[in-house]
N, C-alpha and C positions, 0 to 999 in steps of 0.2 A: 457480604456486606449487608448490614441492616438498612432498611429503608429510612428515609428522612422523616422526622416528626413534623407535624404541621404547625410551625412556629412563625408568627408574623414579625420578622425582623425587617425594619424599614431602612436602616442604614447603620454604618459605623457612627456612633455618637461621639466618642472621644477616645483618645489614647492617653493612658495615665503614666506619668513619668515621675519617679521620686527624685527630688533634687536636694542639694545640701545648702544652697543659698537662693532662696525664693526670689529675692530682688534681682540678683545677677541673671537668673534664668528668665525671669519675666522681661528684663531688658534685652536679652539675647533674642527671644521670640518676637519682641516688639520690632527689632531691627529686620526681622524676616517678614514684617507686615501683619503680625498678629496683634490684636488689641485685648486688653484686660476686660473680659466680659463679666467676670464675677470673682470676688475674693471673699473667702469666709474662713473662720477658724474651725477646727474640728478637735475632738478629744480622742486620744489614743492612750490607753493604760493610765488614765487620770492625768495625762499631760496634754498640753495644747500644741497642735500643729497648724499649718496654714495651707489652704488650697487656693490656687488661682487658675481660672479657666481662661485660656488665651484663645481667641477666636479670629479666624480669617476666613471670610466667605462662609462656607458650610463646614469648615474643618475646626475642630476644637482639640487643643492639647491641654490636658489636665496636669498642671505642675503642682506637686504637693511636697511640702517640707515637713517631715516627721519631727516629733519632739527631739530635743538635744540628745537624749539617751539612745536614740536609734540612729542618729546621723553617722557615727563611725562605721557601722556596717554598710550603709549606703555608699559612703565615700570610698570604701574598700573594694567595691564591685569593679571587676574588670569588664565584664559583659553583663547583659541582662538588665540594662537600665530601664527598658520599657517594662512596666509592671503589669499592665492589663490593657485589653482592648474592650471597649464598651459598645454594645449594640443598642440602638434606639428601638424601643417597643411602644406600641400604642396602649397596651393594657398589661401592666406588670403582674397583676394577679393571674390573668389568663396565661401569660408567658411562664410564670412559676409553675402553675398546674401542669402545663404541657411538658415542660422540661422534667418535672418530677415524674410524671407518668412515663416519660421516655427512658427513665432509669439512669439519668446523669448524676454525677457526684456534685451535689449542691452544697456549698459551704455554709450558707446561712439557713436558719430554720424557717425563714419566711422573708418576704421583701422588707427591706430596712428603709426607714424614712430619714432623710437628711434635710436640714433647713437650708438648702442650696437653691439658687435661682429665685424667682419671685415667690413662688408658692410651694417650694420644696421639690424633692424628687424621691423616688423609691428605686431601689436596686437590689439585686442579688447576684452572686457569682457561682460559676461552676469551674471545675478544673478539667483540663484535657489530659490525654495520655501521658504527657511529659510534665504535668504539673502547671502548664500554662493556665492563666486565669482569664476567663471570659466573663464580662459583666453584662447584665441585661438591665437597662435603665429607662425609666419613664420620668420625664420632667412633668410635674403636675401643674 
């Protein structure tokens, strides 16, 4: 077994779940005590989707509804509705360099900026042995 890389992961930041009805899903998580902490549109293949971050204490569930063209595939899933687990990092560029030097399969060519939260965030993803997606994220 290879030794661990020196990566400063502070916590699980959020768990990403693709949904087919963002309003119904947000209402469901609200009943569980989660509050809408952020809602933003995003672009996927030139179409618009919606992301809602539902927060309860220090837990965040990222609910996102893809554009209409993608929804049939999501609705047809029997298992695997959790899309990714995101780790909170203090320095996204340092994390990217460390993961790259560790030889992991990185999906993006570099950290990606999103206009989420107050000042945006940066993230990148790696894949695990079974294709699971792990995101590293820094809220700016």
